Backbone as JSON Lines, residues from 0, in Angstrom:
{"i":0,"aa":"M","n":[95.3,101.17,73.33],"ca":[95.7,101.77,74.7],"c":[95.56,100.99,75.88]}
{"i":1,"aa":"L","n":[96.57,100.91,76.7],"ca":[96.27,100.18,77.99],"c":[95.72,100.91,79.06]}
{"i":2,"aa":"T","n":[94.91,100.29,79.91],"ca":[94.11,100.79,80.85],"c":[94.56,100.22,82.42]}
{"i":3,"aa":"L","n":[94.91,100.99,83.3],"ca":[95.29,100.22,84.55],"c":[94.2,100.95,85.67]}
{"i":4,"aa":"A","n":[93.46,99.91,86.11],"ca":[92.64,100.16,87.48],"c":[93.42,100.17,88.58]}
{"i":5,"aa":"I","n":[93.25,101.28,89.38],"ca":[94.01,101.38,90.6],"c":[93.01,101.78,91.77]}
{"i":6,"aa":"G","n":[93.53,101.57,92.84],"ca":[92.85,102.11,94.03],"c":[93.1,103.52,94.36]}
{"i":7,"aa":"N","n":[92.84,103.84,95.78],"ca":[93.22,105.17,96.3],"c":[94.64,105.29,96.13]}
{"i":8,"aa":"K","n":[95.31,106.42,95.47],"ca":[96.68,106.5,95.73],"c":[97.39,106.63,97.16]}
{"i":9,"aa":"N","n":[96.48,107.13,97.99],"ca":[97.07,107.41,99.6],"c":[97.35,105.99,100.05]}
{"i":10,"aa":"Y","n":[96.58,105.11,99.78],"ca":[96.83,103.62,100.44],"c":[97.21,102.73,99.66]}
{"i":11,"aa":"S","n":[96.76,102.5,98.53],"ca":[96.95,101.34,97.53],"c":[98.3,101.21,97.0]}
{"i":12,"aa":"S","n":[99.13,100.44,97.84],"ca":[100.51,100.05,97.52],"c":[100.69,99.3,96.3]}
{"i":13,"aa":"W","n":[99.91,98.11,96.18],"ca":[99.87,97.56,95.25],"c":[99.61,98.11,93.83]}
{"i":14,"aa":"S","n":[98.74,99.21,93.79],"ca":[98.32,100.04,92.66],"c":[99.71,100.7,92.14]}
{"i":15,"aa":"L","n":[100.43,101.32,93.06],"ca":[101.51,102.09,92.81],"c":[102.37,101.26,92.01]}
{"i":16,"aa":"R","n":[102.68,99.91,92.39],"ca":[103.73,99.34,91.61],"c":[103.88,99.27,90.09]}
{"i":17,"aa":"P","n":[102.71,98.8,89.49],"ca":[102.56,98.95,87.93],"c":[102.48,100.29,87.49]}
{"i":18,"aa":"W","n":[101.85,101.18,88.0],"ca":[101.57,102.53,87.8],"c":[103.04,103.19,87.65]}
{"i":19,"aa":"L","n":[103.88,102.95,88.5],"ca":[105.05,103.69,88.54],"c":[106.04,103.06,87.44]}
{"i":20,"aa":"L","n":[105.74,101.74,87.33],"ca":[106.47,101.25,86.11],"c":[106.23,101.75,84.59]}
{"i":21,"aa":"L","n":[104.78,101.84,84.61],"ca":[104.57,102.38,83.4],"c":[104.89,103.9,83.02]}
{"i":22,"aa":"R","n":[104.78,104.44,84.07],"ca":[105.15,105.87,84.03],"c":[106.84,106.16,83.8]}
{"i":23,"aa":"Q","n":[107.46,105.42,84.52],"ca":[109.13,105.29,84.35],"c":[109.4,104.87,82.92]}
{"i":24,"aa":"A","n":[108.74,103.85,82.56],"ca":[109.05,103.28,81.32],"c":[108.62,104.18,79.95]}
{"i":25,"aa":"G","n":[107.65,105.33,80.31],"ca":[107.18,106.02,79.08],"c":[106.22,105.31,78.39]}
{"i":26,"aa":"I","n":[105.35,104.31,79.01],"ca":[104.38,103.53,78.32],"c":[102.98,104.19,78.45]}
{"i":27,"aa":"P","n":[102.35,104.56,77.3],"ca":[101.0,105.37,77.51],"c":[99.98,104.44,78.04]}
{"i":28,"aa":"F","n":[99.12,105.08,79.14],"ca":[98.12,103.99,79.5],"c":[96.99,105.12,80.17]}
{"i":29,"aa":"A","n":[95.75,104.7,80.1],"ca":[94.68,105.29,80.72],"c":[94.49,104.8,82.16]}
{"i":30,"aa":"E","n":[94.16,105.75,83.03],"ca":[94.06,105.4,84.34],"c":[92.59,105.36,84.8]}
{"i":31,"aa":"V","n":[92.19,104.41,85.58],"ca":[90.86,104.25,86.16],"c":[90.98,104.29,87.61]}
{"i":32,"aa":"R","n":[90.74,105.17,88.28],"ca":[90.79,105.08,89.84],"c":[89.44,104.72,90.61]}
{"i":33,"aa":"I","n":[89.41,103.81,91.47],"ca":[88.53,103.2,92.06],"c":[88.71,103.41,93.68]}
{"i":34,"aa":"P","n":[87.89,104.45,94.26],"ca":[88.02,104.59,95.65],"c":[87.62,103.35,96.35]}
{"i":35,"aa":"L","n":[88.35,102.81,97.16],"ca":[88.07,101.52,97.75],"c":[87.31,101.76,99.17]}
{"i":36,"aa":"Y","n":[86.49,100.92,99.49],"ca":[85.76,100.59,100.57],"c":[84.72,101.9,100.68]}
{"i":37,"aa":"Q","n":[84.34,102.31,99.43],"ca":[83.17,103.35,99.19],"c":[81.9,102.48,98.78]}
{"i":38,"aa":"P","n":[80.71,103.2,98.8],"ca":[79.46,102.59,98.2],"c":[79.82,102.32,96.77]}
{"i":39,"aa":"G","n":[79.39,101.29,96.24],"ca":[79.63,100.93,94.71],"c":[80.88,100.42,94.39]}
{"i":40,"aa":"A","n":[81.89,100.58,95.24],"ca":[83.23,100.19,94.95],"c":[83.29,98.74,94.47]}
{"i":41,"aa":"D","n":[82.64,97.69,95.16],"ca":[82.76,96.36,94.75],"c":[82.3,96.22,93.41]}
{"i":42,"aa":"A","n":[81.18,96.71,93.07],"ca":[80.54,96.65,91.67],"c":[81.57,97.18,90.64]}
{"i":43,"aa":"E","n":[82.09,98.34,90.78],"ca":[83.12,98.78,90.04],"c":[84.36,98.07,89.89]}
{"i":44,"aa":"L","n":[84.79,97.45,90.78],"ca":[86.12,96.57,90.84],"c":[85.57,95.24,90.02]}
{"i":45,"aa":"A","n":[84.42,94.93,90.2],"ca":[84.02,93.67,89.35],"c":[84.3,93.81,88.06]}
{"i":46,"aa":"K","n":[84.02,95.0,87.43],"ca":[84.04,95.41,86.08],"c":[85.33,95.19,85.63]}
{"i":47,"aa":"W","n":[86.51,95.43,86.37],"ca":[87.92,95.32,85.98],"c":[88.68,94.38,86.11]}
{"i":48,"aa":"S","n":[88.29,93.66,87.5],"ca":[89.16,92.52,88.1],"c":[88.42,91.43,88.44]}
{"i":49,"aa":"P","n":[88.94,90.23,87.95],"ca":[88.06,89.0,88.32],"c":[88.2,88.65,89.75]}
{"i":50,"aa":"S","n":[89.25,89.05,90.35],"ca":[89.61,88.8,91.64],"c":[88.95,89.95,92.8]}
{"i":51,"aa":"G","n":[88.47,91.03,92.26],"ca":[87.78,92.05,92.87],"c":[88.7,92.99,93.49]}
{"i":52,"aa":"K","n":[89.96,92.86,93.08],"ca":[91.04,93.74,93.65],"c":[92.0,94.38,92.78]}
{"i":53,"aa":"V","n":[92.54,95.53,92.95],"ca":[93.41,96.34,92.16],"c":[94.75,96.13,92.74]}
{"i":54,"aa":"P","n":[95.82,96.26,91.58],"ca":[95.36,96.85,90.38],"c":[94.92,95.78,89.38]}
{"i":55,"aa":"A","n":[94.64,96.09,88.21],"ca":[94.04,95.27,87.13],"c":[94.5,96.05,85.84]}
{"i":56,"aa":"L","n":[95.16,95.33,84.89],"ca":[95.7,95.92,83.74],"c":[94.87,95.3,82.73]}
{"i":57,"aa":"H","n":[94.16,96.2,81.58],"ca":[93.45,95.82,80.52],"c":[94.22,96.07,79.23]}
{"i":58,"aa":"D","n":[94.38,95.17,78.4],"ca":[95.25,95.31,77.14],"c":[94.31,94.71,76.09]}
{"i":59,"aa":"G","n":[93.35,95.41,75.62],"ca":[92.34,94.75,74.7],"c":[91.46,93.8,75.46]}
{"i":60,"aa":"A","n":[91.69,92.62,74.93],"ca":[90.69,91.53,75.48],"c":[91.39,90.79,76.88]}
{"i":61,"aa":"I","n":[92.64,91.22,76.99],"ca":[93.45,90.72,78.08],"c":[93.43,91.34,79.1]}
{"i":62,"aa":"A","n":[93.18,90.73,80.47],"ca":[93.1,91.36,81.74],"c":[94.12,90.68,82.45]}
{"i":63,"aa":"V","n":[94.79,91.36,83.36],"ca":[95.72,90.93,84.31],"c":[95.52,91.48,85.61]}
{"i":64,"aa":"W","n":[95.57,90.75,86.55],"ca":[94.83,91.31,87.96],"c":[95.81,91.35,89.21]}
{"i":65,"aa":"D","n":[97.24,90.87,88.99],"ca":[97.93,91.01,90.08],"c":[99.31,92.01,89.75]}
{"i":66,"aa":"S","n":[99.67,92.53,90.83],"ca":[100.85,93.5,90.39],"c":[102.0,93.04,89.8]}
{"i":67,"aa":"L","n":[102.62,91.9,90.29],"ca":[103.83,91.34,89.76],"c":[103.38,90.56,88.42]}
{"i":68,"aa":"A","n":[102.43,90.09,88.14],"ca":[101.88,89.47,87.1],"c":[101.89,90.58,85.95]}
{"i":69,"aa":"I","n":[101.31,91.83,86.11],"ca":[101.18,92.93,85.43],"c":[102.45,93.33,84.92]}
{"i":70,"aa":"C","n":[103.53,93.49,86.07],"ca":[104.96,93.93,85.62],"c":[105.42,92.87,84.66]}
{"i":71,"aa":"E","n":[105.28,91.52,84.83],"ca":[105.86,90.58,84.08],"c":[105.34,90.71,82.59]}
{"i":72,"aa":"T","n":[103.93,90.93,82.5],"ca":[103.36,91.07,81.25],"c":[103.64,92.33,80.55]}
{"i":73,"aa":"L","n":[104.04,93.5,81.06],"ca":[104.6,94.53,80.53],"c":[105.99,94.2,80.2]}
{"i":74,"aa":"A","n":[106.73,93.37,80.81],"ca":[108.18,93.37,80.22],"c":[108.16,92.6,78.94]}
{"i":75,"aa":"E","n":[107.12,91.5,78.71],"ca":[107.14,90.5,77.75],"c":[106.68,91.46,76.78]}
{"i":76,"aa":"R","n":[105.61,92.5,76.77],"ca":[104.93,93.35,75.67],"c":[105.83,94.25,75.14]}
{"i":77,"aa":"F","n":[106.6,94.76,76.21],"ca":[107.7,95.9,75.68],"c":[109.08,95.51,76.1]}
{"i":78,"aa":"P","n":[109.51,94.49,75.24],"ca":[111.05,94.06,75.7],"c":[112.17,95.08,75.3]}
{"i":79,"aa":"E","n":[111.79,95.81,74.55],"ca":[112.69,97.28,74.48],"c":[112.79,98.08,75.47]}
{"i":80,"aa":"K","n":[111.76,98.19,76.6],"ca":[111.99,98.93,77.7],"c":[112.99,98.43,78.73]}
{"i":81,"aa":"R","n":[113.39,97.16,78.61],"ca":[114.38,96.45,79.53],"c":[113.91,96.75,80.85]}
{"i":82,"aa":"L","n":[112.6,96.23,81.21],"ca":[112.12,96.33,82.61],"c":[112.79,95.39,83.67]}
{"i":83,"aa":"W","n":[113.4,94.41,83.2],"ca":[114.18,93.43,83.95],"c":[115.62,94.0,83.48]}
{"i":84,"aa":"P","n":[116.51,93.58,84.61],"ca":[117.97,93.84,83.99],"c":[118.43,92.9,82.94]}
{"i":85,"aa":"V","n":[119.28,93.4,81.9],"ca":[119.9,92.62,81.01],"c":[120.75,91.46,81.26]}
{"i":86,"aa":"D","n":[121.67,91.83,82.23],"ca":[122.58,90.75,82.63],"c":[121.64,89.56,83.48]}
{"i":87,"aa":"A","n":[122.24,88.46,82.92],"ca":[121.24,87.18,83.63],"c":[121.56,87.11,85.07]}
{"i":88,"aa":"A","n":[122.72,87.12,85.68],"ca":[122.8,87.35,87.06],"c":[121.93,88.17,87.76]}
{"i":89,"aa":"A","n":[122.04,89.46,87.27],"ca":[121.27,90.48,87.9],"c":[119.9,90.33,87.89]}
{"i":90,"aa":"R","n":[119.48,89.71,86.52],"ca":[117.99,89.51,86.28],"c":[117.39,88.49,87.3]}
{"i":91,"aa":"A","n":[118.2,87.6,87.48],"ca":[117.62,86.29,88.54],"c":[117.52,86.94,89.8]}
{"i":92,"aa":"T","n":[118.55,87.8,90.25],"ca":[118.32,88.39,91.7],"c":[117.39,89.37,91.55]}
{"i":93,"aa":"A","n":[117.0,90.22,90.59],"ca":[115.9,91.05,90.4],"c":[114.5,90.23,90.7]}
{"i":94,"aa":"R","n":[114.55,89.33,89.91],"ca":[113.24,88.43,90.04],"c":[113.0,87.96,91.49]}
{"i":95,"aa":"A","n":[114.03,87.42,92.17],"ca":[114.04,86.94,93.55],"c":[113.79,87.9,94.52]}
{"i":96,"aa":"A","n":[114.39,89.14,94.26],"ca":[113.91,90.36,95.39],"c":[112.55,90.77,94.88]}
{"i":97,"aa":"S","n":[112.0,90.88,93.76],"ca":[110.63,91.11,93.61],"c":[109.66,90.04,94.06]}
{"i":98,"aa":"A","n":[109.94,88.89,93.96],"ca":[109.17,87.91,94.45],"c":[109.02,87.98,96.03]}
{"i":99,"aa":"E","n":[110.42,88.19,96.59],"ca":[110.3,88.13,97.92],"c":[109.29,89.4,98.6]}
{"i":100,"aa":"M","n":[109.35,90.57,97.96],"ca":[108.6,91.95,98.26],"c":[107.1,91.37,98.14]}
{"i":101,"aa":"H","n":[106.95,90.53,96.73],"ca":[105.49,90.53,96.72],"c":[104.92,89.3,97.59]}
{"i":102,"aa":"A","n":[105.55,88.37,98.09],"ca":[105.14,87.47,98.99],"c":[105.47,87.62,100.46]}
{"i":103,"aa":"G","n":[106.39,88.54,100.74],"ca":[106.74,88.65,102.24],"c":[106.68,89.73,103.03]}
{"i":104,"aa":"F","n":[107.53,89.86,103.84],"ca":[107.34,91.26,104.75],"c":[105.78,91.34,105.31]}
{"i":105,"aa":"A","n":[105.3,90.3,105.85],"ca":[103.93,90.47,106.23],"c":[103.74,91.42,107.54]}
{"i":106,"aa":"A","n":[104.75,91.35,108.39],"ca":[104.78,92.26,109.67],"c":[104.85,93.74,109.17]}
{"i":107,"aa":"L","n":[105.75,94.16,108.34],"ca":[105.75,95.58,107.82],"c":[104.46,95.99,107.27]}
{"i":108,"aa":"R","n":[103.83,94.99,106.44],"ca":[102.4,95.53,105.79],"c":[101.44,95.62,107.0]}
{"i":109,"aa":"E","n":[101.57,94.82,107.94],"ca":[100.49,94.8,108.96],"c":[100.57,95.87,109.71]}
{"i":110,"aa":"H","n":[101.96,96.37,110.27],"ca":[102.19,97.27,111.22],"c":[102.58,98.79,110.88]}
{"i":111,"aa":"M","n":[102.78,98.66,109.49],"ca":[103.12,99.96,108.82],"c":[102.42,100.14,107.47]}
{"i":112,"aa":"S","n":[101.28,100.05,107.59],"ca":[100.38,100.2,106.39],"c":[100.58,101.5,105.65]}
{"i":113,"aa":"M","n":[100.57,101.46,104.24],"ca":[101.04,102.76,103.35],"c":[99.77,103.9,103.56]}
{"i":114,"aa":"N","n":[100.15,104.97,103.97],"ca":[99.54,106.13,104.28],"c":[100.14,107.16,103.95]}
{"i":115,"aa":"I","n":[100.19,107.64,102.69],"ca":[101.12,108.77,102.2],"c":[101.03,110.14,103.07]}
{"i":116,"aa":"R","n":[99.71,110.31,103.45],"ca":[99.34,111.74,103.91],"c":[99.89,111.8,105.47]}
{"i":117,"aa":"A","n":[99.9,110.7,106.07],"ca":[100.23,110.65,107.46],"c":[101.54,110.73,107.91]}
{"i":118,"aa":"R","n":[101.96,110.88,109.33],"ca":[103.3,111.0,109.73],"c":[103.13,110.39,110.95]}
{"i":119,"aa":"R","n":[103.92,109.2,111.26],"ca":[103.77,108.39,112.4],"c":[105.13,107.87,112.85]}
{"i":120,"aa":"P","n":[105.87,108.81,113.22],"ca":[107.32,108.34,113.81],"c":[107.38,107.53,114.84]}
{"i":121,"aa":"G","n":[108.19,106.54,114.83],"ca":[108.23,105.66,115.91],"c":[107.14,104.33,115.94]}
{"i":122,"aa":"Q","n":[106.2,104.66,115.24],"ca":[105.05,103.96,115.28],"c":[105.31,102.46,114.53]}
{"i":123,"aa":"G","n":[104.53,101.34,114.96],"ca":[104.78,100.39,114.22],"c":[105.95,99.3,114.51]}
{"i":124,"aa":"R","n":[106.81,99.66,115.37],"ca":[107.97,99.1,115.6],"c":[107.87,97.73,116.64]}
{"i":125,"aa":"T","n":[107.65,96.72,115.84],"ca":[107.33,95.28,116.35],"c":[108.75,94.75,116.17]}
{"i":126,"aa":"P","n":[109.09,93.7,117.02],"ca":[110.3,92.71,116.63],"c":[110.21,92.42,115.21]}
{"i":127,"aa":"E","n":[109.17,91.84,114.88],"ca":[108.83,91.35,113.44],"c":[109.03,92.27,112.47]}
{"i":128,"aa":"S","n":[108.34,93.5,112.63],"ca":[108.36,94.54,111.57],"c":[109.99,95.08,111.57]}
{"i":129,"aa":"L","n":[110.64,94.97,112.61],"ca":[112.08,95.58,112.36],"c":[112.93,94.57,111.8]}
{"i":130,"aa":"A","n":[112.46,93.27,112.05],"ca":[113.22,92.13,111.38],"c":[113.16,92.4,109.73]}
{"i":131,"aa":"D","n":[111.81,92.56,109.42],"ca":[111.6,93.12,107.77],"c":[112.44,94.22,107.37]}
{"i":132,"aa":"I","n":[112.26,95.35,108.43],"ca":[113.13,96.65,107.97],"c":[114.74,96.19,107.68]}
{"i":133,"aa":"A","n":[115.02,95.43,108.55],"ca":[116.62,95.06,108.45],"c":[116.78,94.24,107.37]}
{"i":134,"aa":"R","n":[115.94,93.41,107.07],"ca":[116.01,92.43,105.7],"c":[116.15,93.36,104.44]}
{"i":135,"aa":"I","n":[115.17,94.4,104.52],"ca":[114.93,95.17,103.19],"c":[116.14,96.15,103.02]}
{"i":136,"aa":"A","n":[116.75,96.71,104.24],"ca":[117.97,97.43,103.95],"c":[118.98,96.8,103.66]}
{"i":137,"aa":"A","n":[119.11,95.35,104.1],"ca":[120.39,94.67,103.77],"c":[120.25,94.22,102.19]}
{"i":138,"aa":"L","n":[119.12,93.98,101.78],"ca":[118.71,93.51,100.35],"c":[119.03,94.68,99.66]}
{"i":139,"aa":"W","n":[118.49,95.86,99.81],"ca":[118.83,97.06,98.85],"c":[120.13,97.27,98.89]}
{"i":140,"aa":"T","n":[121.15,97.31,100.1],"ca":[122.49,97.5,100.25],"c":[123.2,96.5,99.15]}
{"i":141,"aa":"A","n":[122.93,95.1,99.24],"ca":[123.63,94.08,98.48],"c":[123.25,94.3,97.07]}
{"i":142,"aa":"C","n":[122.11,94.52,96.72],"ca":[121.79,94.94,95.43],"c":[122.53,95.91,94.61]}
{"i":143,"aa":"R","n":[122.51,97.15,95.36],"ca":[123.3,98.24,94.82],"c":[124.97,97.72,94.82]}
{"i":144,"aa":"A","n":[125.42,97.1,95.9],"ca":[126.95,96.98,95.8],"c":[127.19,95.79,94.63]}
{"i":145,"aa":"N","n":[126.29,94.83,94.51],"ca":[126.66,93.72,93.41],"c":[126.12,94.15,92.1]}
{"i":146,"aa":"H","n":[125.11,94.95,91.85],"ca":[124.42,95.02,90.45],"c":[124.35,96.43,90.35]}
{"i":147,"aa":"G","n":[124.62,97.5,90.87],"ca":[124.18,98.77,90.64],"c":[125.14,99.71,90.2]}
{"i":148,"aa":"G","n":[126.24,99.19,89.5],"ca":[127.19,100.1,89.0],"c":[126.57,100.86,87.75]}
{"i":149,"aa":"G","n":[125.51,100.38,87.08],"ca":[125.07,101.12,85.97],"c":[124.11,102.34,86.21]}
{"i":150,"aa":"G","n":[123.9,102.66,87.41],"ca":[122.87,103.8,87.68],"c":[122.55,103.66,89.02]}
{"i":151,"aa":"P","n":[121.5,104.47,89.6],"ca":[121.38,104.71,91.05],"c":[120.34,103.92,91.59]}
{"i":152,"aa":"F","n":[119.79,103.05,90.79],"ca":[118.73,101.93,91.22],"c":[119.21,100.67,91.51]}
{"i":153,"aa":"L","n":[118.48,99.79,92.01],"ca":[118.96,98.55,92.58],"c":[119.72,97.69,91.7]}
{"i":154,"aa":"F","n":[119.58,97.79,90.5],"ca":[120.2,96.88,89.41],"c":[120.71,98.09,88.37]}
{"i":155,"aa":"G","n":[121.07,99.3,88.81],"ca":[121.67,100.06,87.84],"c":[120.35,101.07,87.08]}
{"i":156,"aa":"E","n":[119.89,100.63,86.17],"ca":[118.73,101.23,85.79],"c":[117.46,100.78,86.3]}
{"i":157,"aa":"F","n":[116.54,101.62,86.26],"ca":[115.08,101.59,86.86],"c":[114.54,100.06,86.24]}
{"i":158,"aa":"S","n":[114.16,99.21,87.15],"ca":[113.52,97.93,86.97],"c":[112.21,97.85,87.62]}
{"i":159,"aa":"I","n":[111.7,96.44,87.26],"ca":[110.56,96.15,88.13],"c":[110.99,96.0,89.48]}
{"i":160,"aa":"A","n":[112.01,95.5,89.98],"ca":[112.33,95.44,91.38],"c":[112.17,96.72,92.06]}
{"i":161,"aa":"D","n":[112.52,97.93,91.42],"ca":[112.53,99.24,92.02],"c":[110.96,99.62,92.12]}
{"i":162,"aa":"A","n":[110.06,99.2,91.1],"ca":[108.72,99.54,91.29],"c":[108.21,98.73,92.31]}
{"i":163,"aa":"M","n":[108.52,97.63,92.54],"ca":[108.05,96.56,93.57],"c":[108.27,97.31,95.13]}
{"i":164,"aa":"Y","n":[109.55,97.86,95.23],"ca":[110.06,98.45,96.43],"c":[109.32,99.84,96.81]}
{"i":165,"aa":"A","n":[109.09,100.53,95.65],"ca":[108.65,101.98,95.91],"c":[107.7,101.92,97.09]}
{"i":166,"aa":"P","n":[106.49,101.39,97.16],"ca":[105.72,101.61,98.36],"c":[106.5,101.52,99.64]}
{"i":167,"aa":"V","n":[107.61,100.69,99.92],"ca":[108.39,100.52,101.1],"c":[109.02,101.88,101.42]}
{"i":168,"aa":"V","n":[109.48,102.45,100.32],"ca":[110.33,103.75,100.4],"c":[108.99,104.9,101.03]}
{"i":169,"aa":"L","n":[107.91,104.73,100.61],"ca":[106.95,105.63,101.16],"c":[106.58,105.26,102.45]}
{"i":170,"aa":"R","n":[106.38,103.9,102.91],"ca":[106.25,103.43,104.28],"c":[107.41,103.91,105.06]}
{"i":171,"aa":"F","n":[108.45,103.95,104.67],"ca":[109.71,104.3,105.72],"c":[109.5,105.82,105.77]}
{"i":172,"aa":"R","n":[109.03,106.64,104.76],"ca":[108.89,107.92,105.02],"c":[107.8,108.25,105.93]}
{"i":173,"aa":"T","n":[106.55,107.52,105.92],"ca":[105.55,107.82,106.91],"c":[105.85,107.48,108.39]}
{"i":174,"aa":"Y","n":[106.66,106.72,108.46],"ca":[107.02,106.14,109.96],"c":[108.3,106.34,110.24]}
{"i":175,"aa":"E","n":[108.98,107.42,109.34],"ca":[110.21,107.84,109.7],"c":[111.25,106.75,110.08]}
{"i":176,"aa":"V","n":[111.39,105.81,109.23],"ca":[112.55,104.62,109.63],"c":[113.84,104.88,109.23]}
{"i":177,"aa":"P","n":[114.69,104.99,110.3],"ca":[116.2,105.66,109.95],"c":[116.77,104.52,109.11]}
{"i":178,"aa":"L","n":[117.48,105.12,108.03],"ca":[118.2,104.29,107.07],"c":[119.68,104.74,107.18]}
{"i":179,"aa":"A","n":[120.48,104.0,106.61],"ca":[122.03,104.57,106.58],"c":[122.65,103.85,105.29]}
{"i":180,"aa":"G","n":[123.64,104.67,104.82],"ca":[124.5,104.29,103.79],"c":[123.71,104.22,102.61]}
{"i":181,"aa":"A","n":[124.04,103.05,101.92],"ca":[123.49,102.99,100.53],"c":[121.82,102.85,100.39]}
{"i":182,"aa":"A","n":[121.35,102.06,101.58],"ca":[119.76,102.07,101.7],"c":[119.35,103.39,101.66]}
{"i":183,"aa":"R","n":[119.79,104.36,102.53],"ca":[119.35,105.82,102.72],"c":[119.51,106.49,101.26]}
{"i":184,"aa":"T","n":[120.48,106.4,100.48],"ca":[120.58,107.02,99.46],"c":[119.74,106.46,98.38]}
{"i":185,"aa":"Y","n":[119.55,105.02,98.49],"ca":[118.62,104.57,97.47],"c":[117.25,105.03,97.67]}
{"i":186,"aa":"A","n":[116.74,104.92,98.9],"ca":[115.33,105.52,99.12],"c":[115.19,106.79,98.65]}
{"i":187,"aa":"D","n":[116.2,107.63,98.9],"ca":[116.21,109.28,98.55],"c":[116.1,109.25,97.09]}
{"i":188,"aa":"T","n":[116.63,108.45,96.36],"ca":[116.69,108.28,94.98],"c":[115.2,107.94,94.44]}
{"i":189,"aa":"V","n":[114.72,106.87,94.85],"ca":[113.34,106.66,94.39],"c":[112.38,107.59,94.79]}
{"i":190,"aa":"L","n":[112.29,108.18,96.04],"ca":[111.57,109.35,96.47],"c":[111.6,110.55,95.52]}
{"i":191,"aa":"A","n":[112.76,110.83,95.06],"ca":[112.76,111.92,94.15],"c":[112.36,111.83,92.79]}
{"i":192,"aa":"L","n":[112.0,110.54,92.57],"ca":[111.55,110.39,90.95],"c":[110.2,111.27,90.9]}
{"i":193,"aa":"P","n":[110.32,112.05,89.66],"ca":[109.24,112.73,89.34],"c":[107.94,111.85,89.07]}
{"i":194,"aa":"A","n":[107.96,110.82,88.58],"ca":[106.57,110.06,88.67],"c":[106.17,109.72,89.81]}
{"i":195,"aa":"L","n":[106.98,109.41,90.84],"ca":[106.63,108.99,92.21],"c":[106.17,110.47,92.78]}
{"i":196,"aa":"Q","n":[106.54,111.53,92.71],"ca":[106.28,112.63,93.21],"c":[104.84,113.27,92.77]}
{"i":197,"aa":"E","n":[104.79,112.72,91.53],"ca":[103.4,112.76,90.82],"c":[102.17,111.92,91.61]}
{"i":198,"aa":"W","n":[102.72,110.96,92.2],"ca":[101.68,109.92,92.63],"c":[101.46,110.4,94.27]}
{"i":199,"aa":"I","n":[102.5,111.17,94.84],"ca":[102.36,111.62,96.2],"c":[101.31,112.79,96.02]}
{"i":200,"aa":"H","n":[101.66,113.63,95.11],"ca":[100.78,114.93,95.02],"c":[99.22,114.42,94.77]}
{"i":201,"aa":"D","n":[98.84,113.57,94.03],"ca":[97.71,113.13,93.75],"c":[97.1,112.43,95.07]}
{"i":202,"aa":"A","n":[97.94,111.77,95.78],"ca":[97.53,110.97,97.12],"c":[97.21,112.15,98.17]}
{"i":203,"aa":"E","n":[97.94,113.1,98.21],"ca":[97.57,114.15,99.08],"c":[96.46,114.94,98.7]}
{"i":204,"aa":"A","n":[95.96,114.93,97.57],"ca":[94.78,115.74,97.21],"c":[93.67,114.85,97.08]}
{"i":205,"aa":"E","n":[93.65,113.69,97.44],"ca":[92.49,112.85,97.55],"c":[91.78,113.21,98.9]}
{"i":206,"aa":"T","n":[90.47,113.04,98.77],"ca":[89.62,113.31,99.89],"c":[89.1,112.23,100.77]}
{"i":207,"aa":"E","n":[89.09,110.88,100.24],"ca":[88.59,109.87,100.96],"c":[89.54,109.34,102.15]}
{"i":208,"aa":"R","n":[88.85,109.12,103.16],"ca":[89.5,108.59,104.38],"c":[89.12,107.13,104.76]}
{"i":209,"aa":"I","n":[89.94,106.22,104.71],"ca":[89.59,104.91,105.03],"c":[89.75,104.66,106.42]}
{"i":210,"aa":"A","n":[88.89,104.29,107.39],"ca":[88.93,104.32,108.64],"c":[90.01,103.23,109.16]}
{"i":211,"aa":"R","n":[89.96,101.82,108.49],"ca":[90.91,100.99,108.89],"c":[92.5,101.32,108.81]}
{"i":212,"aa":"F","n":[92.62,102.26,107.91],"ca":[94.02,102.67,107.61],"c":[94.47,104.25,108.42]}
{"i":213,"aa":"E","n":[93.47,104.68,109.26],"ca":[93.71,105.85,109.99],"c":[93.27,105.52,111.43]}
{"i":214,"aa":"P","n":[94.3,104.83,112.12],"ca":[93.91,104.56,113.42],"c":[93.96,105.71,114.44]}
{"i":215,"aa":"D","n":[94.54,106.92,113.87],"ca":[94.63,108.18,114.72],"c":[93.42,109.03,114.65]}
{"i":216,"aa":"A","n":[92.76,108.67,113.65],"ca":[91.57,109.37,113.44],"c":[90.26,109.43,114.63]}
């Protein structure tokens, strides 16, 4: 049995990515939730993650502690699940789009942190975060136009790329970012996923509040 250690569902965007991938792929796993920035959290994190951060996947004696590395590991472990697109050109683009999300969009992360319970219309709009939003919308639109013919996701069928961008969909929901056309349709499709709705439900039921992510509190 795989075990995935995650943080608070309301705040931990990195935890969501492999969790959603596992759920969508129908891969059984046990979930260990570690409320972050709480007494004892560091000690608990150290049990699961060499980096002291979540997410962390345990598969027997193997531990993987980075969200994209976890997704890549799952793609190798379960090739029949086709977690990357089958087509080589689409797969290359999906890898690049996933890596861009993994390494980039710093302004969006800084000014529009994930907080599922909150509603902050109009907040976080800096020139840099608006540029990130425009790039993401353009990327989604291009992926749908060039590779999305086989289904409603970025590359037709649900893939690692969709898992990587799911937290952005939730950020856009919190901050009420206007989208149009294919980008709007795509965001709505991801938001409607039963697995993502399950995560949202759990996040809304959490009682922990992390002050650094609650500037209005």
